[in-house]
C-alpha positions, 0 to 999 in steps of 0.5 A: 500500500502507499503511504502519503505524507501531506506535510512533505508532499511525498509518497512511499511507493512499493514497486518491486525491483524498481532500480531507481536512485535519488534524483531520478525524475519519474512519470507513470506508465499505466500503474508503474513508475518509469523514468521521465524524459523530455524527448516527446510529450508522452514521456515528459508527464512528470509526477515527481522526483525520487528523494530517498530509496528505502530498499530494492522494492520501495522508494520515496517520491516527492511531488512539489515544493522544497526538496531536500536530500538530493545530490550533485546540484549547483546553487542558483541553477535552473534544471530541466528534464533531459531529452537525452537521458531518461530520469535526468535533470540537466542545466541545459534546456532541450532545444530541438523541435518536438522535445519538451521544455520543462524547467523542473528544479531550482537549486539553492544548495548542492542537495536541495532546492525548489521542485516545480512539478508541471507540464512543459510545452513542446518546442 
């Protein structure tokens, strides 16, 4: 079962052998979470970012607001959903027609920032 925490806008998700790591950006495909990607609109319907991996079968998905516990970001940089690599945030916005421009995260430290969970617009 799911365990949603409305105070932190996060959800403990049970999904067998999910393979996700902290910082992965996810979307739903049927009832399964998969890595989101800005290559086409259908892949870019982001539902959240992984902020914790509990074990091989459970992870914590964050939906919006101030995210903590992440890694590898640069303070003051806006990050976009990557069109090249599924599940990745990048400081370089997609620029090819047909890709989806989605600013998703504004880092205020290397491990935290503001998560903006919304649909982008195709270029």
